[in-house]
C-alpha positions as CSV (number, residue, x, y, z in Angstrom):
1,X,149.0,95.0,76.9
2,X,145.8,96.7,75.8
3,X,144.3,93.3,74.9
4,X,145.3,92.0,78.3
5,X,143.6,94.8,80.1
6,X,140.5,94.2,78.0
7,X,140.5,90.5,78.7
8,X,140.7,90.8,82.5
9,X,138.1,93.4,82.4
10,X,135.1,91.7,81.1
11,X,133.9,89.3,83.7
12,X,132.3,90.8,86.8
13,X,129.9,93.4,85.7
14,X,126.9,91.6,87.2
15,X,128.3,92.4,90.7
16,X,126.6,95.8,90.8
17,X,123.2,96.9,89.6
18,X,122.4,99.9,87.4
19,X,118.8,100.6,88.4
20,X,119.6,104.2,89.4
21,X,121.2,105.3,86.2
22,X,119.6,108.1,84.3
23,X,119.0,108.2,80.6
24,X,121.7,110.9,80.4
25,X,124.2,108.5,82.1
26,X,123.4,105.7,79.8
27,X,123.9,108.1,76.8
28,X,127.3,109.0,78.2
29,X,128.5,105.5,77.8
30,X,127.0,104.9,74.5
31,X,130.3,104.1,72.9
32,X,131.0,101.4,75.5
33,X,127.5,100.0,75.2
34,X,128.0,99.7,71.5
35,X,131.5,98.1,72.1
36,X,129.8,95.5,74.4
37,X,127.3,94.6,71.6
38,X,130.0,94.1,69.0
39,X,132.7,92.1,70.9
40,X,134.7,90.3,68.2
41,X,136.0,86.7,68.3
42,X,139.5,88.1,68.7
43,X,138.4,90.2,71.7
44,X,136.7,87.2,73.2
45,X,139.9,85.2,72.7
46,X,141.9,87.9,74.5
47,X,139.4,87.8,77.4
48,X,139.9,84.1,77.6
49,X,143.7,84.3,77.4
50,X,143.9,86.9,80.2
51,X,141.6,84.8,82.4
52,X,143.8,81.8,81.9
53,X,146.9,83.8,82.6
54,X,145.5,85.2,85.9
55,X,144.4,81.7,87.1
56,X,147.7,80.1,86.0
57,X,149.6,82.8,88.0
58,X,147.5,82.1,91.1
59,X,147.5,78.2,90.9
60,X,150.0,75.5,91.4
61,X,150.5,74.0,87.9
62,X,151.5,70.4,87.7
63,X,154.9,69.9,86.0
64,X,155.4,68.0,82.8
65,X,156.7,65.1,84.9
66,X,153.6,64.9,87.1
67,X,151.4,61.8,86.9
68,X,148.4,64.2,86.4
69,X,150.0,66.1,83.5
70,X,151.1,62.8,81.9
71,X,147.6,61.3,82.3
72,X,146.0,64.4,80.8
73,X,148.4,64.6,77.9
74,X,147.6,60.9,77.1
75,X,143.8,61.4,77.2
76,X,143.9,64.7,75.1
77,X,146.5,63.7,72.5
78,X,143.7,63.7,69.9
79,X,142.0,66.8,71.4
80,X,144.6,69.4,70.9
81,X,142.7,70.6,67.9
82,X,139.0,69.8,67.6
83,X,136.7,71.0,64.8
84,X,139.4,73.5,63.8
85,X,139.6,74.9,67.3
86,X,143.0,75.0,69.1
87,X,142.9,73.8,72.8
88,X,145.4,74.1,75.6
89,X,145.4,71.9,78.7
90,X,146.9,72.3,82.1
91,X,146.4,70.6,85.5
92,X,146.0,72.7,88.7
93,X,147.3,70.8,91.8
94,X,144.4,71.3,94.1
95,X,141.9,69.0,95.9
96,X,139.0,71.0,94.4
97,X,136.7,69.0,92.1
98,X,136.7,71.5,89.3
99,X,137.4,72.2,85.6
100,X,136.8,75.1,83.3
101,X,137.4,76.4,79.7
102,X,138.0,80.0,78.8
103,X,136.9,81.7,75.5
104,X,140.5,81.2,74.3
105,X,140.2,77.4,74.5
106,X,142.4,77.1,77.6
107,X,141.1,74.1,79.5
108,X,142.1,73.9,83.2
109,X,141.5,70.6,85.2
110,X,142.0,70.3,88.9
111,X,143.7,67.2,90.2
112,X,140.8,66.8,92.7
113,X,138.6,66.1,89.7
114,X,141.0,63.8,88.1
115,X,141.2,61.7,91.3
116,X,137.4,61.2,91.2
117,X,137.1,60.2,87.6
118,X,138.0,57.3,85.4
119,X,139.8,58.0,82.2
120,X,136.5,57.7,80.1
121,X,134.6,59.9,82.7
122,X,137.3,62.6,82.6
123,X,137.1,62.6,78.8
124,X,133.4,63.3,79.0
125,X,134.0,66.2,81.3
126,X,136.7,67.6,79.0
127,X,134.3,67.1,76.0
128,X,131.6,69.0,77.9
129,X,133.9,71.9,78.5
130,X,135.1,71.9,74.9
131,X,131.5,72.0,73.9
132,X,131.0,75.2,75.8
133,X,134.0,76.7,74.0
134,X,133.0,75.4,70.5
135,X,129.5,76.8,70.8
136,X,130.7,80.1,72.4
137,X,128.3,79.8,75.3
138,X,130.1,82.4,77.3
139,X,129.9,85.1,74.7
140,X,126.5,86.4,75.7
141,X,127.5,86.5,79.3
142,X,130.6,88.5,78.6
143,X,128.6,91.0,76.6
144,X,126.1,91.4,79.5
145,X,128.9,91.9,81.9
146,X,130.6,94.6,79.8
147,X,127.2,96.4,79.6
148,X,126.9,96.4,83.3
149,X,130.5,97.8,83.7
150,X,129.9,100.5,81.2
151,X,126.6,101.5,82.9
152,X,128.2,101.4,86.3
153,X,131.0,103.8,85.4
154,X,128.6,106.1,83.6
155,X,131.1,108.9,83.2
156,X,131.2,109.6,79.5
157,X,134.4,107.7,79.1
158,X,135.7,106.2,75.9
159,X,135.8,102.5,75.8
160,X,139.6,102.4,76.4
161,X,139.4,104.9,79.2
162,X,136.6,103.0,80.8
163,X,138.6,99.8,80.9
164,X,141.7,101.6,82.3
165,X,139.6,103.2,85.0
166,X,138.5,100.0,86.7
167,X,140.0,99.1,90.0
168,X,142.2,96.0,90.7
169,X,139.4,94.4,92.6
170,X,137.0,94.8,89.6
171,X,139.6,93.4,87.3
172,X,140.1,90.4,89.5
173,X,136.4,89.7,89.7
174,X,136.1,89.7,86.0
175,X,138.1,86.7,85.4
176,X,136.2,84.9,88.2
177,X,133.0,85.8,86.4
178,X,134.3,84.2,83.2
179,X,135.3,80.9,85.0
180,X,132.2,80.7,87.1
181,X,129.8,81.5,84.2
182,X,126.3,80.0,84.8
183,X,125.0,78.6,81.5
184,X,121.4,78.0,80.5
185,X,119.8,74.6,80.6
186,X,119.9,74.5,76.8
187,X,123.6,75.3,76.9
188,X,124.3,72.5,79.4
189,X,122.4,70.0,77.3
190,X,124.3,71.0,74.2
191,X,127.6,70.7,76.1
192,X,126.6,67.3,77.3
193,X,125.7,66.1,73.8
194,X,129.2,67.4,72.7
195,X,130.9,65.5,75.5
196,X,129.0,62.3,74.5
197,X,130.1,63.1,70.9
198,X,133.8,63.3,72.0
199,X,133.5,60.1,73.9
200,X,132.2,58.2,70.8
201,X,134.7,59.8,68.5
202,X,137.6,58.8,70.7
203,X,136.3,55.3,71.0
204,X,135.5,55.4,74.7
205,X,132.5,54.1,76.6
206,X,129.5,56.4,76.2
207,X,128.2,55.1,79.5
208,X,130.9,57.2,81.1
209,X,128.8,60.3,80.4
210,X,126.2,58.9,82.8
211,X,128.6,57.7,85.6
212,X,130.5,61.0,85.5
213,X,127.4,63.1,85.9
214,X,126.2,60.7,88.8
215,X,129.5,61.3,90.5
216,X,129.1,65.1,90.2
217,X,125.5,64.9,91.5
218,X,126.8,62.9,94.6
219,X,129.6,65.4,95.2
220,X,127.1,68.3,94.8
221,X,124.9,66.7,97.5
222,X,127.8,66.3,99.9
223,X,129.1,69.8,99.2
224,X,132.2,68.5,97.5
225,X,132.0,70.5,94.3
226,X,133.9,73.7,93.6
227,X,131.9,76.8,92.8
228,X,132.5,76.7,89.1
229,X,131.1,73.1,88.7
230,X,128.4,73.6,91.3
231,X,127.2,77.0,89.9
232,X,127.3,76.2,86.2
233,X,126.4,72.5,86.1
234,X,123.2,72.1,88.1
235,X,120.8,69.1,88.1
236,X,123.5,66.5,87.2
237,X,121.2,63.5,87.9
238,X,118.5,64.9,85.5
239,X,121.2,65.4,82.9
240,X,122.4,61.8,83.5
241,X,118.9,60.5,83.0
242,X,118.6,62.4,79.8
243,X,121.9,60.9,78.4
244,X,120.7,57.4,79.5
245,X,117.5,58.0,77.4
246,X,119.7,59.2,74.5
247,X,121.8,56.1,74.6
248,X,118.8,53.8,74.9
249,X,117.4,55.3,71.8
250,X,120.6,54.8,69.9
251,X,121.5,58.4,69.7
């Protein structure tokens, strides 16, 4: 239960600023700040697991007999474990064009995205999300969020007491912060390269990386992307151009 609380807690700290905190206040939460700087891989996994549990509880999950689940299972049959990392997949029945991965390797795909993508394009999107997970792109963000939470409380609490003191609204926003994490341009490029790698290693058409990004760019322009994809995957056309150059150069 303690891990579950920790997990749900570490996602929204950026919601409030800490410009008015005194040096004394910051000293009071020194233990929590140290905790933020030393989050272990197991703690990151717990954060991701709780995020997935929260979203699963609030979403309509496709059944095992659903055409979406069957399609996703077929596409990911060789992606359950990748580079020693264990991955879990579920489909949310929603018209949103969206997908995300948590720090625990829980990949969630919305049926609205699946309706827009061919099989190869969908594998690229999945590979891109797997890339974020493998390279732990969200770890720095979670640390930053925890620092902001610790500074916000500023009451000399121990780490466990700090986590237990957060309101339900704060806890709910934390998971949203994990899912809607905005990555740096270098993170996005690295995840794109990983998605391309997955396409090639699963013997799929590498051009699907380009066409999937073109589709996302078009949906972004028309306002058809969910917050997570719109917020964390900007400039899709530029990224498509970059991959086209990579393919042309034989990379």
